[in-house]
Structure formats: structure tokens, C-alpha cells
N, C-alpha and C positions, 0 to 999 in steps of 0.2 A: 815784605819785598815781592814784587811782580813776577809771579811765575806762567809759564804755560805748560800745561798741564793737556792731555791725550788720553782719553777712554777709550778700549774697544770694549763693544757688547753688540750681539748679532741685532736686535732692536729693540725701541722703547714704547711699540704699540700695546703691548700685552699689558694689563694691570697687577703685577706680581708683585713680590717683596723688591727685587733686584733692581728692576727698573723705577721704582721708588724711589729706593734709597739713594741710588745713582742720580735720581734727578735734584733731589733734596740737596745732597752736596753740589752739584755743579752749579746749581743758581746760587747756593750762597760762597761759594768760590767766585763767581763772575760777578754778581751784585753786590757784595758786602766787601769784597777784598780784591776786587779787581783782577782775577786773575784772567788770561786768556786759556778759554777751554774750549776743547775740540773734542768731541762723541762722533766714534764713527761706527759708522753700523754695516753690517752684511745684507739684511735681508728686510723682506716687504716694505720696499722703495713707495708702496702705493699706502702708506697707512701712516698717518700724522703721530707721534708719541701721545701716548694716552694721558701723561702728567705732564703738565703745562711747562714748559722750558724758557727760559731766559732769553729774549731775544740778545740778549750778548754771547750767546754760545753758539759756536759753530757748529753747525748737524751736518756731519758728511754721508752720504749713504753709497759704499762700493757696487752695490746692486748684484751682488755674487749669487743670493739666493739657496742658500744651504739648505732651505725649508722644504723648497720644493722635491729633494732627493726622496723623502717619504712617498712618495705615489709610485715611485719607480719598481721594478723587481727586483731583487734584492744584487743580480748580479751588475744592472744596469745602476743603480745605488750607488756599488764600492765605486765604480769607474768614474763616474759623475762628481762623485766627493772630492777624488783625489785630484780630477782635474781643476775643479772649483779651489780645492783647496792651494795648489798651485795659482792661480790666477789671484786670490785673496793674499798670498804671498807677494806676488810682486805689486799689486796693487797699491798693499800697505806700505813696502820699504819706500815706493816711490814719493808717497805721501806725508811720510816721515822725514823725508830726507828733505821734503817743500816745506814742511812745516816747522822743523827744526825745535821739536818739543824738550823743554826740561826734563821731563817726566813722564814715560808712556805704561797705562795701565791697564792689565788684561783682567776682565772678569770669568779668565780661567774658562773661555769657549774656544773655539780653534786656532787662535793665534797662539794659545800657550804653545803650540807646537814646534814654532819657528821664532816667536820675537824676539828672544835672546840672541838669533845670528842676527838682527837688522841692525848693522854697525851706525845708527844715524848720529850717536852722540846722546840719544837724552838716555836717563837711565830709567830700566825694565823692574816695574812692581808689578804683582797679584794681588787680587782682594778675591776671596771666596765667601759667598753666600750660602754658604750649605755645610752641614755639619760633617766632618769627613767622615764617620762613621755608615753614612747612609752615602757618601757622595761617587760617582761612579759604579756604584754597587745595582749589579741588574737583576738583584733578587728582593729589593729595596720595596718590592709591591707584595713579599711575605710568598712570593712562591719559589721555590727550592728547584736548581739545575745547576751540575756540575759543571757542562761547559761555559753557563753565565758567568758560576763561581770562577772559573778559572781565565776569559775574557777581562772582568771584573780586576782581577788582581795584576793581570800583564799592563790596563789602562792605569793601573794605579801607578805600578812601578814607572811607566814611563812617564807620568806626571810628575810624581816625587825628582825623577832625572830633571826636569826642564826647573822646578820650583829652585832647583838649590844652586841655581845659575841666576835667580833673581836678585836684584840687588835690597829688595824688602817684600815681604812675603804676609799679609795682613787677613789675619781672621778674625769672626764677628764675636770671640768670648774667651775670657782666660782659660775656660773648661775645653775649648775644642783647641787650643793653643797649642796644650799641653800633648795633641795627639799627634802633633808633626812636628817629633822630635828628630827627624834626621834632618830639618829646614833648620839652619846656625840663623840664618836672619830672619828673622821672623818674629811680628808681634801681634796685638791686637786690640783694634779699636770698635766699641759698639756701634749698632746701627744708631741715628737719631731720633726724635720725637717726629713723627709727619705734623703734630698738632698739639695743643697745650691749651685747651677753653676755657673759656671766662667760666662757663657755667659747670658744674658737677654735679654728681649723683648723691641725693639723702639717706642713701642704702635704707630706704622703708621699704620697696615696691617689694612684692612678693614673686620676684622675677629673677632669674641667672640667666646670663648671655655667655654662650662661645659664637667665634669670628673664623671662618677662613674655609676653605673652598673642601667640597665634599669628594674628600677623597680617601683612599687607605690609609694615609701618613697622618693625617689629622685624627684619625681614631675617632670620630664619631659615633662609630657604634658600640666603642668602650664607653662613652660618656651617656649614650639611650640605654642602655644596659645596666650602668650606675643609677639611672633615674629609678629603675623600678624598685631600689631600696629607697631610694629620696622620698620617693612617693609614699610609700608605706608608713613613715614618719610623719608626712608634710603634704598632702595631697594637695592644697589650696594652693603650694608654689608651682611656678611651669618654669621650663626650660625654653629659651628661643635660641635657636642657631641660625645665622646669617653667614650666609655664603655662596657664592658663583659651584657651577657642575652640576653631575647627574645626582638627585635626590632619589632616586625613586628605590633604590637595595636599603638606604635607611629610612626610607619610611615604611619599609615592609617589616623591618625589625621594629620599629617604633609601634606599628600596629600589632604584632604579632606579641607583642608585650604587654597590649592593651594600655598604651599611653598617647592614646589619640587626642585627649584632653588636658595633657598634660607638657607635653613636649611637640613644640612647631619649628619646623623644618621650613625656614623663610630664605627668599632668595638673598643674594648680594643688595647694598642698598648705598645711594650716596650719601646719606646722612648718617651716618654710622654713629657719630657723637651722639645724636639724640636718641639713639637705641641705646647707648652706655648708659646716660644721665637717666634711661627711666628703667635701669637693673640697680641692683642691690649687691652683684657678686658675678666676678668673671671666672671661667673656667676653662683651663687649658688641656685638652687630653691628646695630644698630638703623639705619635710614637716616635717622631725625632724632628727637629726643628733646625733651620739653621742660626737662627737668634730669636724669634717669637717676638716679633713688633707690635703684634697685636696687646701682648700683655701689658707693654709699655702705654698705648693708647687705655686701655682700659683704666688702667694706676692712673694717668694724667685726669681722666674723667671722675676720679675719685671712687673707684673699686677698687675693691681686695682682691687677691686673685688666688686660686687652689687651681693647681698645677702639677701634673706629672714633671719629675727629675728626669727627663728623655733629654737627650744628646740634641741641640747643645742650645742654651740659650736661659732657659727659666732659673737655673740655681744662680748665673749671674744677677738676674733681675731682679727676683723675688728674695728677700730678706724673712725668710723663716720663722713663723711667730711673729713678725712684725707688722708689715704690711702684706701678709699674704701666708701660703702653706703650701708645704711639698708635699707631694705622696708617690711611693716607690713607684718607680716605670711599670706602670700596666696592671695596677693595680686596682682593679674595678670596685670590689669591697671599700675599700683604702679610701678611694676618692668618693663613695658617698659620703662615707662618715664625717670626712672633713668639710664638705660641701654642705651637710646637715648640721654640723658643730655651729659653723658662722650662720646658719639658718636659725639656731637656736637663741644664739649669743648675740643679740642685737646691739648694744654697746660696745661688744670686741669688733663687730662689725664696722660700725661706724668708726672705730678709733683706728683701724688698719685701713679703712679706706681714707683716711683723714692724713694718716701716715705714707701711704702709697702716692698720693698728690704730691708729697714734700719730694720723698725718695726719688722719685723719677725723673726730676729736673736736672739730676745731672747727664739725661739723656737729651735735653734741649740741642738745638742744632749748632747755637755759636762754642756751646762745651764741648762738642764734640768734632766741630769744626777745626776748635785749638788743636786738638790732636794730632789733627790727621797736618796741620801747618807744621807743627814742632815735627811733627814724622818725613816731610817735603823738606825741610832746612836740614836734619839728620841724614839723609841718604844724598842730596847733593852737596853735603861739605866733605 
């Protein structure tokens, strides 16, 4: 049945996971299923979406521009936020009454504070692209502060209050789904694969790959430290990390450990498939994730994965001992041991890579889209 769906998200110009996943789903719903899709933005009216959108999707920018608030002093920032929030609520309400969608979906940004109060007739849903463990946590950068901790708790309390009012709340993993026990109407649907290439790695090169932004969250400091142990056993193997962001501190750590010839900190690349296929093993060292799309991408290229059991996603994706290996979260020595284990066992590494390619097919867009269609039908019934 043809549906009319509205998504609310701040912008689409930034190349991150939430924007990528929303684009994948929206394009499939519009092009393959014939859904009438609207994406409503609030910021960056002058910037084009980073990922290509279907011409069938109606993109509407309300030109609120919350992002400019950060340039203001704190007292002006607060005043500006509330004024813009009032404008956003009024404009979104007018638009929803005009569109008359079947379902309106919040990505849990500013509209989650008022979307349930808009009585336009559409069912209200929310989807979160982060793990609850660190969502709305002002200490997720590793810095402790009592005031920030209190604000985070109040912020989360307010969010849960609104989530309880939704027709359905969707998380990204079974693991994270159990963390939202206060929410009765909840379920989980995995992120879809962004690609499933024809070519795959033969797992023969002496190279390990990691992918992600150079941030505290991704734990590349722990990965670099683990490579000091890997180098002792396998000095002929190299680690290549690809990502955007500031690399200087990670380069300093690498150089201090004497790993300049073994660890290469690369910029982000447009041909990441080639980089996966040039490698023999993928590693995820994140402190936390929303899902971990890079794991599924690497597995689609025939790579076994070694990953911390961080919240949330890796344990839903990797079948430990079959297509990859789990590592106790934050255990640097064990991470090095598991990497070395797959380096030393060529046949096992290749077998795991082949199984990874097969097992990851469950994340293909057609399989994930069907779960969304079934959920839409359930909510509307």
C-alpha cells in the first residue's frame, strides 16, 4: 500500500551515519515502493545533501538554523534557541496539516520536544541512531563533571517522557532495545548495508583496516596502543585507519610508540570499497556506537571483523568465532591478541571472511525495508 511518510532531521549535508541511513531508506521507499516521502530540514539551507537523494523525494528546508546559535554568548544562545524552537513548532505544524502524512518520524532532534502535541492525524514515530549508553551524555568525551551529569539526567528524563507518547520507538540493535525498558511501544531495526560489492578481499595482504572519524568515541588511541603488541609478533603487518577529523593527537601517540612504519593514519576516501578489498582484516575499537555500519561494510567486502563488545551493535552484527571475534570492551591487550590470532591463522581468516560476506546479506536494503514496511503497517493498523 502506498504510504505518505515525513522525516524530520536537522540537515543532510554532513557525511555521517544518520544522514546516510536516512537517505538509503528514503530512496528505497520512494523509488522501489512508490511511497510519497518528505524530508523536513531546519538547518543549512545553502548546502546540498551529501548523499544523492531520489528526485521523487520532496525536500523542504524550514530555514530555522539552530546551528548558528553556537556562535553566540551563552545567554543569547538560550534566548535564540527558545525563539527558534517556537518558530520550528509553528512551521512544522503548518506543514504537517498541509501534507497530511500517514506517519511522521522524528530522528530525536529538537522536534521530539513537541511533535506529539501536533494533532495533524499522522502517527508519530521516533528512531534513534545512537546507543542509549552515551546518548545525551555530556560526559561521553571522557571528561567528568557533576553539573554536566545532572543536566544529562534531566535531559534524558525529558526525552523518555516524550518517547512514551510515540506510537512506536525504533532502536538500532536488540542490545540497545533492552536499555529503553520504560518505553512500551518499542522495537529495533538494523541499519541497511550501503553497498554489497561484486569484488571481495582475498584476505592475503598483510594489512589491517579501521574506518571512522578521528574522535574519542572511535577509540583509535586504544587501537594504536594495541598495535605495539601486534608489531612485536608481526612487524611485517601494517594498520591503516581511514577517516575525517583531527589526526594530530593520534599521530603523536603513534610516533611516541615508534609505530611510524606500521600504522598509517589516512584521510577519508571516496573509494573505501577498494581499501577494504586491499586489506585482510577489519578492526572496530570504538568506545561506543549506535550500530557500527563500518563493520557490515567490511564484512560485505569479505573481511572478518575483530571488535570491542562496546554498546551497541557489534554483538548484533558479528557472530563470535564464525565471521569475526569479540573482544572485551576496552581490553587493549586482548584486542592485540585477537588481531594476532587471525594474522597467524590464514585459513581461518579466509573462512571467516567468506562467512562474513554471506552472513551480512541480512542487512541488505530490501530485507531491512521489508521490516520497516511491516512496522508501518502495524502502527497504522
